[in-house]
C-alpha positions, 0 to 999 in steps of 0.5 A, a space after each residue: 192151247 196150253 201144253 199141260 192140263 189146267 189142274 194137275 199140270 199133266 203134259 199133253 201129247 202134241 201133233 208131230 211130237 217125237 217120243 210121245 211115250 216120254 210125255 205120256 210117262 211123265 203124265 203117268 208119273 204125276 198121276 201116280 204121285 198125286 192120286 191117293 196122296 199119302 205124305 210120309 212126313 215133313 222134312 227139311 232135307 231128304 231122309 237117309 233112307 227112302 223107299 220108291 214111291 214115298 212122298 214128303 212135304 218139304 219144310 222151309 228152309 230146305 237143304 240138300 236135294 230139297 234145296 230151293 223146293 220149300 213147301 212142295 211135295 217131294 216124290 221118290 220115283 225111278 231113284 230121283 226126286 220129283 217136286 210138285 206144288 200142291 194146289 188149294 183143295 188137294 187132300 192127302 193122308 198124313 201117315 205120321 198121325 193118320 189124319 186126313 189133311 186138306 191143303 189150304 192157305 199154303 199149309 196142310 190142315 186137318 180136314 174139317 168135319 161136315 157142318 151136320 153130322 152124327 157120331 155114335 162115339 166121340 173121343 177128344 184127345 182120349 178114347 171113348 167107349 160104349 158107356 162114356 160115348 163122349 170123352 174129353 181130355 183137356 185142361 178145361 172145357 168151354 160151353 159158350 152162348 150164341 147171342 144170349 143164354 146157354 143151358 146145359 141139360 141132363 135128362 133122365 128117363 124116370 123119377 127113380 133114375 139119376 141125372 147128376 154130375 159126378 166129381 172124382 179124384 183118382 177115378 174115385 167118386 168124391 162128390 155128386 150133385 143132381 137128381 139122384 134116385 128121385 126128383 129132389 136136388 141133392 149134393 152128396 160127398 164121400 171119402 171112399 166112393 162107397 159111403 155117401 152122405 147127403 150134405 144138402 137136399 132140396 125137395 121139389 117144393 123148395 124145402 132145404 135140408 142139411 141133415 149132416 150139419 153139426 147141431 146139438 141140443 144137450 142137457 143133464 137128465 131132468 131133475 131138481 138139484 142143489 149145485 154147490 159153488 165150483 161144481 162142474 156139470 155136463 150132459 146126459 142126453 142129446 135131445 137133438 143131434 146131427 153132424 157127429 156130436 157126441 158125449 165124452 167121458 163121464 165127469 169126475 163130478 158125477 154130473 154127466 159128460 162133456 159135449 164133444 165138438 165134431 168139426 171145426 168152424 164157427 158156431 152159434 151157442 145158446 145157454 139156458 139156465 133155470 134157477 129155482 132158489 132166490 140166491 144168485 147163481 152164474 153158469 159159464 159154458 167153458 171150452 176144455 175147462 179153460 176158456 169161458 164162451 158164455 155166461 148166464 147169471 141171475 137168481 130165481 127164474 129163467 136166464 138165457 145167453 147167446 154167443 158166436 164162437 170159433 170152435 175146433 173138432 174135439 173141443 169139449 164143452 162143460 158147465 161151470 157153476 158159481 154160487 150155490 143154488 137150486 137148479 132145474 135141469 133137463 130140456 127147456 130148463 138148463 140146457 145148451 144148444 150148439 149150431 154150426 153156422 
């Protein structure tokens, strides 16, 4: 029969043993140290001040009174250090971080969670609350497959509710995508978190709309006019407009205003010209009265020309005429269509 117990190494009281109280007290010391184990910290050497009953984990390389006691528990009892080697499976509360630790593979590790459990609120490196019941603070989050597919599901109770992903900057909403108030998928953006614009909307039957994409169909008021060589004409009406197109200041020629571009980008431009007279006439669409983007030339009849141009926000488009001729202005006659690609 051994002189100590198998698990906690507590000394037995033996027959005919003198001073049995010494053996008994030694066993009580170990029980007092190990039961409800709480580790005050991890040190290479004893602390400058220590309270009776405190316990420390000895780090390698140990020095001072801890020398030669690497990777053992050091207990302060009766003004002396007691060293105990933990066994696999021991549990302790780490008072330095408030976590429950498990001794395994020669080190104290965070106690694992149960294989199946349910949390009402969970914060990962941050605090959660009753609204954000799952909160994660991390450089990245990974949702991986287990053998095949992986689908993230966001469900809402009714069609009028919202199921979406909200993207913020400085805790201010900047972009949102999902089912926002209906069953159509949408992508919305905002400068200030209050005024939202729907950049993309897809109806449940698959129809795609981009109501804020810059597009315009501009023409001078419907009329038949004889335009002299060198005249600059503009536009009176936007028969189709989205994305911020506008008419600028009236032209000095008195023939409408320039068409002002709302955003920088690549544009598809279509110029249509209807000439009523037999004289040849050329109409050039220019940017900022300097650069010719597209030209339609011909005598009596309708002419059209198409081009792609890289335009900048604030550019002004006008029509420059070469040759004297009678033109039909207005939609479906002499007009310009501009569409951002």
